[in-house]
C-alpha positions as CSV (number, residue, x, y, z in Angstrom):
1,M,-13.3,26.7,25.0
2,D,-13.6,25.7,21.4
3,T,-14.7,22.3,20.1
4,V,-13.1,20.1,17.4
5,V,-16.2,20.4,15.3
6,N,-16.3,24.0,15.2
7,R,-12.8,24.3,14.5
8,L,-13.0,21.8,11.5
9,I,-16.2,23.8,10.0
10,R,-14.4,27.2,10.4
11,Y,-10.9,26.0,8.8
12,A,-12.9,24.0,6.0
13,K,-14.6,27.5,4.9
14,V,-11.0,28.8,4.2
15,H,-10.1,28.3,0.3
16,S,-6.4,26.8,0.6
17,E,-6.1,24.6,-2.4
18,S,-2.8,24.0,-3.7
19,E,-1.8,23.9,-7.4
20,Y,0.0,21.3,-9.5
21,H,1.0,24.4,-11.9
22,G,1.1,27.2,-9.6
23,R,4.2,29.1,-8.1
24,E,7.5,27.2,-8.3
25,T,8.3,27.6,-4.4
26,N,5.9,27.1,-1.3
27,P,3.1,28.1,-1.5
28,T,2.0,27.4,-4.7
29,D,-0.9,29.5,-4.3
30,L,-0.9,32.8,-2.2
31,R,-4.3,31.8,-1.0
32,E,-2.7,29.4,1.5
33,F,-1.5,32.2,3.6
34,D,-5.2,32.9,4.5
35,M,-5.0,29.7,6.3
36,A,-1.6,30.4,7.7
37,K,-3.1,33.9,9.0
38,L,-6.1,32.1,10.6
39,L,-3.9,29.4,12.3
40,L,-1.5,32.0,13.6
41,E,-4.4,33.8,15.1
42,D,-5.7,30.5,17.0
43,L,-2.3,29.6,18.1
44,K,-1.7,32.9,19.8
45,A,-5.2,32.7,21.2
46,L,-4.0,29.7,23.1
47,G,-1.1,31.6,24.4
48,I,1.5,30.4,22.3
49,D,3.1,33.7,21.8
50,N,6.1,32.4,19.8
51,A,3.7,31.2,17.1
52,R,4.8,32.5,13.7
53,Y,4.6,31.8,9.9
54,D,7.4,32.1,7.4
55,E,7.7,33.5,4.0
56,S,7.1,30.1,2.7
57,C,3.8,29.7,4.6
58,Y,5.0,27.3,7.4
59,V,3.2,27.8,10.6
60,Y,5.1,27.0,13.6
61,G,4.4,27.2,17.4
62,F,6.0,25.9,20.5
63,V,4.7,24.9,24.1
64,E,7.5,24.7,26.3
65,P,7.5,21.9,29.0
66,T,6.3,22.1,32.2
67,P,8.9,22.8,34.8
68,G,10.6,19.5,35.8
69,Y,9.5,17.6,32.8
70,E,12.3,18.9,30.4
71,H,13.6,15.4,30.3
72,L,10.6,14.2,28.3
73,P,11.1,13.8,24.5
74,A,9.9,16.8,22.5
75,V,6.9,15.6,20.5
76,G,6.1,17.0,17.1
77,L,2.5,17.4,15.6
78,V,2.2,18.1,12.1
79,A,-0.7,18.7,9.6
80,H,-1.2,20.3,6.4
81,M,-3.3,23.4,5.5
82,D,-3.8,22.9,1.7
83,T,-6.6,20.7,0.2
84,S,-6.5,18.6,-2.9
85,P,-6.6,20.4,-6.4
86,D,-8.2,17.5,-7.6
87,F,-11.6,18.6,-6.5
88,T,-12.7,22.2,-5.8
89,G,-12.1,23.5,-2.1
90,K,-13.6,27.1,-3.0
91,D,-16.9,28.2,-1.1
92,V,-16.9,25.0,1.0
93,K,-20.4,25.0,2.9
94,P,-20.0,22.2,5.6
95,Q,-23.1,20.7,7.2
96,I,-23.7,18.5,10.0
97,I,-26.1,15.5,9.2
98,H,-27.5,13.3,11.7
99,Y,-27.0,9.7,10.0
100,E,-29.8,7.5,10.6
101,G,-28.9,4.9,7.8
102,G,-29.4,4.6,4.0
103,D,-28.5,7.3,1.6
104,I,-27.4,10.7,2.7
105,V,-29.0,13.7,0.5
106,L,-26.0,16.2,0.4
107,N,-27.9,18.6,-1.9
108,K,-31.4,18.2,-2.7
109,E,-31.6,21.1,-5.2
110,L,-28.9,19.3,-7.4
111,N,-29.9,15.8,-6.6
112,I,-26.3,15.0,-5.1
113,V,-26.9,11.7,-2.8
114,M,-24.1,9.6,-1.2
115,E,-25.3,6.2,-1.9
116,A,-24.9,3.7,1.0
117,A,-24.5,1.0,-1.8
118,Q,-21.3,2.9,-3.1
119,F,-19.9,3.8,0.3
120,P,-20.8,0.5,2.7
121,E,-18.4,2.1,5.4
122,L,-21.4,4.2,6.3
123,A,-23.1,1.4,8.2
124,K,-20.4,2.0,11.0
125,F,-21.8,5.4,11.3
126,V,-25.4,4.9,12.0
127,G,-26.5,7.2,14.9
128,Q,-23.7,9.6,14.5
129,D,-23.4,13.0,13.4
130,L,-21.3,13.7,10.4
131,V,-19.7,16.7,9.0
132,C,-20.4,16.4,5.4
133,T,-20.2,18.8,2.2
134,D,-23.1,20.2,0.4
135,G,-22.1,18.1,-2.6
136,T,-20.5,20.8,-4.8
137,T,-17.0,20.8,-3.0
138,L,-14.5,18.6,-0.9
139,L,-14.7,18.9,2.8
140,G,-11.1,19.4,3.2
141,A,-11.2,17.2,6.4
142,D,-8.0,16.2,4.9
143,D,-6.1,17.7,6.5
144,K,-8.0,20.3,8.3
145,A,-9.5,17.8,10.8
146,G,-6.0,17.0,11.5
147,I,-5.6,20.8,12.3
148,A,-8.5,20.9,14.5
149,I,-7.7,17.9,16.4
150,I,-4.1,19.3,17.1
151,L,-5.2,22.6,18.4
152,Q,-8.3,21.2,20.3
153,A,-5.9,18.6,22.0
154,V,-3.3,21.4,23.0
155,E,-6.1,23.8,24.2
156,E,-7.5,21.1,26.4
157,I,-4.0,20.1,27.6
158,L,-3.3,23.9,28.5
159,A,-6.9,24.3,30.0
160,E,-6.5,21.4,32.2
161,G,-3.1,22.3,33.6
162,K,-1.7,18.8,33.3
163,P,2.1,18.5,33.0
164,H,3.7,17.9,29.8
165,G,6.9,17.6,27.7
166,K,7.6,20.2,24.9
167,I,5.1,20.4,22.2
168,C,6.3,21.6,18.8
169,I,3.6,22.3,16.1
170,A,3.7,22.7,12.5
171,F,1.3,23.3,9.8
172,T,2.5,22.9,6.2
173,P,1.7,24.1,2.7
174,D,1.4,22.1,-0.5
175,E,1.2,18.5,0.9
176,E,-1.4,17.6,-1.5
177,I,1.2,17.9,-4.4
178,G,4.1,16.4,-2.8
179,K,5.8,19.7,-1.8
180,G,4.8,19.7,1.9
181,T,8.3,19.4,3.3
182,D,10.4,21.4,0.8
183,N,11.1,24.1,2.9
184,F,10.2,22.6,6.5
185,D,13.1,23.8,9.1
186,V,13.4,20.3,10.7
187,E,16.4,21.5,13.0
188,G,14.5,24.7,14.0
189,F,11.3,22.6,14.6
190,G,13.2,20.9,17.3
191,A,11.3,17.9,17.9
192,D,12.6,14.5,18.9
193,F,10.1,12.7,17.0
194,G,6.6,13.6,15.6
195,F,3.2,12.5,14.4
196,T,1.5,13.7,11.3
197,V,-2.3,13.9,12.0
198,D,-3.5,12.9,8.6
199,G,-4.9,9.6,8.5
200,G,-8.5,8.2,7.8
201,D,-10.5,6.0,10.0
202,I,-9.8,6.7,13.6
203,T,-9.3,3.3,14.5
204,D,-6.2,3.0,11.8
205,Y,-2.7,4.3,12.2
206,E,0.1,4.2,9.7
207,Y,4.0,3.8,9.3
208,E,4.5,2.4,5.9
209,T,3.8,4.3,2.7
210,F,4.3,3.9,-0.9
211,N,7.9,4.9,-2.5
212,A,6.9,7.7,-4.8
213,A,8.3,9.1,-8.1
214,K,6.8,11.4,-10.9
215,A,7.6,11.3,-14.3
216,N,7.2,13.7,-17.4
217,I,7.6,11.9,-20.8
218,T,7.9,14.3,-23.6
219,I,7.2,12.9,-27.3
220,N,8.6,14.9,-30.0
221,G,6.8,14.5,-33.3
222,L,6.8,16.0,-36.8
223,S,3.9,18.1,-38.0
224,I,3.2,18.4,-41.8
225,H,-0.2,18.9,-43.6
226,P,-2.1,15.6,-43.4
227,G,-2.8,15.5,-47.1
228,F,1.2,15.2,-47.8
229,S,2.1,13.3,-44.6
230,K,2.8,9.8,-46.0
231,D,6.0,8.7,-44.5
232,V,6.8,12.1,-42.9
233,M,4.6,12.9,-40.4
234,R,5.2,11.6,-36.9
235,N,2.0,12.3,-34.5
236,A,3.2,12.8,-30.9
237,L,-0.1,12.0,-29.7
238,L,-0.4,8.8,-31.3
239,I,3.3,8.0,-30.2
240,A,2.3,9.0,-26.8
241,M,-0.4,6.5,-26.9
242,E,2.1,3.7,-28.0
243,Y,4.4,4.8,-25.1
244,N,1.5,4.5,-22.6
245,G,0.8,0.8,-24.1
246,L,4.3,-0.2,-23.2
247,L,3.5,0.0,-19.5
248,P,1.7,-3.1,-17.8
249,P,-2.0,-2.2,-18.4
250,M,-3.2,-3.9,-15.0
251,E,-0.9,-2.1,-13.0
252,T,-3.0,0.9,-12.6
253,P,-4.8,2.6,-9.6
254,T,-8.1,1.0,-10.9
255,N,-6.7,-2.5,-10.7
256,T,-4.5,-2.5,-7.7
257,E,-4.7,-2.7,-3.8
258,G,-2.9,-3.6,-0.7
259,Y,0.9,-3.8,-1.3
260,E,0.3,-3.6,-5.1
261,G,2.0,-0.8,-6.7
262,F,1.1,0.9,-10.1
263,Y,1.6,3.6,-12.9
264,H,-0.9,6.3,-12.8
265,L,-1.2,8.6,-15.7
266,L,-2.2,11.8,-14.5
267,E,-2.3,14.2,-17.6
268,M,-1.7,14.0,-21.4
269,N,-1.4,17.1,-23.3
270,G,-0.2,18.4,-26.5
271,G,-0.8,18.0,-30.2
272,V,0.8,16.4,-33.5
273,E,4.2,18.3,-33.0
274,K,4.7,17.6,-29.1
275,A,2.9,15.8,-26.4
276,V,3.5,15.3,-22.7
277,L,2.5,12.5,-20.5
278,T,2.6,12.9,-16.7
279,Y,2.7,10.0,-14.4
280,I,3.1,9.1,-11.0
281,I,4.6,5.9,-10.0
282,R,4.0,4.0,-6.7
283,D,5.4,1.0,-4.8
284,H,5.8,-0.1,-1.2
285,S,8.9,-2.3,-2.0
286,M,12.0,-0.1,-2.7
287,E,13.0,-3.1,-5.4
288,R,10.0,-3.0,-7.3
289,F,9.9,1.0,-7.1
290,L,13.2,0.9,-8.9
291,E,12.1,-1.4,-11.4
292,R,9.0,0.6,-12.3
293,K,11.2,3.8,-12.5
294,A,13.5,1.6,-15.1
295,Q,10.6,0.6,-17.0
296,M,9.7,4.4,-17.7
297,H,13.2,4.7,-19.4
298,K,13.1,1.6,-21.1
299,A,9.8,2.3,-22.8
300,A,11.4,5.5,-23.6
301,E,14.3,3.7,-25.5
302,L,11.9,1.4,-27.4
303,I,10.0,4.3,-28.6
304,N,13.2,6.0,-29.9
305,R,14.5,2.5,-31.5
306,R,11.0,2.7,-33.6
307,Y,11.0,6.5,-34.4
308,G,14.5,8.0,-34.0
309,E,16.6,9.3,-31.0
310,G,15.1,12.1,-29.1
311,T,11.5,11.2,-29.9
312,A,10.9,10.3,-26.4
313,V,12.4,12.0,-23.4
314,A,11.9,10.5,-20.2
315,D,12.3,12.8,-16.8
316,V,11.6,10.8,-13.8
317,W,12.4,12.1,-10.2
318,D,11.6,11.0,-6.7
319,Q,8.9,12.4,-4.4
320,Y,9.1,10.6,-1.4
321,Y,10.1,7.1,0.3
322,N,8.4,4.4,2.5
323,M,9.0,5.8,6.1
324,Y,9.0,2.1,7.5
325,E,12.6,1.8,6.1
326,K,13.5,4.4,9.1
327,L,10.8,3.5,11.7
328,K,11.5,-0.1,11.7
329,D,14.5,0.5,14.0
330,H,12.4,2.9,16.0
331,M,9.2,1.1,16.6
332,E,8.9,2.6,20.2
333,I,7.3,5.4,18.3
334,V,4.7,3.2,16.5
335,E,3.9,1.5,20.0
336,L,3.3,4.9,21.5
337,A,0.8,5.9,18.7
338,E,-1.1,2.3,19.4
339,K,-1.0,2.7,23.2
340,A,-2.4,6.5,22.6
341,M,-5.2,5.1,20.7
342,K,-6.2,2.4,23.1
343,A,-6.1,4.8,25.9
344,A,-8.6,7.0,23.8
345,G,-11.0,3.9,23.9
346,I,-10.1,2.3,20.5
347,E,-10.0,-1.4,21.6
348,N,-8.3,-2.7,18.6
349,P,-6.1,-0.1,16.5
350,T,-5.4,-1.3,13.1
351,H,-2.3,-0.8,11.1
352,S,-2.5,-0.5,7.4
353,A,0.2,0.5,4.7
354,I,-0.8,3.8,3.2
355,R,-1.5,3.8,-0.6
356,G,-0.2,7.2,-0.6
357,G,2.1,9.3,1.4
358,T,2.2,12.2,4.2
359,D,4.5,14.9,4.8
360,G,5.9,12.5,7.5
361,C,7.5,10.6,4.7
362,M,10.0,13.2,4.0
363,L,10.4,14.4,7.3
364,T,11.3,11.0,8.5
365,F,14.0,10.8,5.8
366,K,15.0,14.4,7.0
367,G,15.5,13.0,10.4
368,L,12.2,13.7,12.1
369,L,10.7,10.1,12.6
370,C,6.9,11.0,12.0
371,P,4.5,8.0,11.7
372,N,0.8,9.0,11.0
373,L,-2.4,9.2,13.4
374,P,-5.9,9.4,12.1
375,C,-7.9,12.5,11.6
376,A,-11.2,10.9,10.7
377,S,-11.3,12.0,7.1
378,H,-13.3,9.6,4.7
379,N,-13.6,9.7,1.1
380,P,-11.1,12.6,0.7
381,H,-10.4,14.5,-2.4
382,G,-14.0,14.6,-3.4
383,R,-17.9,15.6,-3.0
384,Y,-18.4,12.9,-0.8
385,E,-15.9,13.6,2.0
386,F,-16.9,13.5,5.6
387,S,-16.0,13.3,9.3
388,P,-18.1,11.6,12.1
389,V,-18.0,13.8,15.1
390,P,-17.4,11.1,17.6
391,S,-14.1,10.2,15.5
392,L,-12.9,13.6,15.7
393,E,-13.5,13.6,19.3
394,T,-11.6,10.4,19.9
395,G,-8.8,11.8,17.6
396,V,-8.4,14.6,20.1
397,R,-8.0,12.2,22.9
398,T,-5.6,10.1,21.0
399,V,-3.5,13.2,20.4
400,K,-3.8,14.3,24.2
401,N,-2.7,10.6,25.3
402,A,0.3,10.8,22.7
403,L,1.6,13.8,24.7
404,S,0.7,12.4,28.2
405,V,3.4,12.2,30.9
406,E,2.3,8.7,31.7
407,L,3.0,7.1,28.3
408,L,5.9,9.4,27.4
409,E,7.8,8.5,30.6
410,K,7.7,4.9,29.4
411,I,8.8,5.3,26.0
412,E,12.9,4.3,25.3
413,F,13.3,6.8,22.6
414,R,17.1,7.2,21.4
415,K,17.8,9.7,18.6
416,E,19.4,8.5,15.5
417,G,23.0,7.9,15.9
418,K,22.9,7.8,19.5
């Protein structure tokens, strides 16, 4: 039998970074198929002969219910294969470090150190083994730890011969760039409800997310030789700076926390003739979310009054929504998650609102209710990402419990519209 740690290390070594400016359809980079092919092999090694991946790089596998347990709800387990393009996921070299306190030297040659003062949560893991990077890449535990947890849990359930309901497994591409469910076959997946395994600390589960939108603001300027530009030139870069100045300066990721939303300038490219600003817009409150999107258009209108119609063009589109709007009517699924965590040895599971989103956001609005279980990824999207080994093992127990007959027999789940 494999182990969850070995799985994570093996998966982390596969370069499967998605791309902001890659292919227009899933997957945004063809290298994500390398991960899909490996996971197909691992699913088939577990005896899941119906496992497959499609042309959009979605991996599916199904474990049929034990005879006599067909009445149990079919539970979906979802994790994403891609890693964030915000930091390189190429040539990942995982290492296991026994943490004894203080700073962690990730790379002696390059003097890359994870400082305890900068990451005080390390104090919780003194005496534990941590799966870390070598400081030159991210780890990819977001969300390959989730994949490892799911497959390890399924392997153990099958090996132990315990009765179970139908288990529906899916691994998605392009979650990190907000395209993880674009071609997800919800109807074919066939789960009554599901869980993404894409959270952080093993004690924390999530059923609230941001409402999310993205915006491209195009600034059209007018270029002319600077020596002859008085009263003629319109410098798109300077106007772009003006546009950004019309947004609330303290409502950025750096200045917000908890339930506070933000505007985040991701990119600014261009020259005198034309500039493009790319933003993401986030808020847990739908009312404030709508206000933020309206503000993007209002700022463009003000720029156009100053410099002429068509100077600023705002293109704003939604990415995902707060899953709580749907889950609040099905809290029995959330309660199942909490009970599964308690049965795994987590005395006081905590719930927090995600300052982000998961595939579960859009799946929930597509009809597959899908709160988020933890996968033990800490400091994701960067060189200081790590996963504590005991937390990974607890994650396996949590998923097994969420699939257990004992807990599923007690859930009073009703499908949407019934």
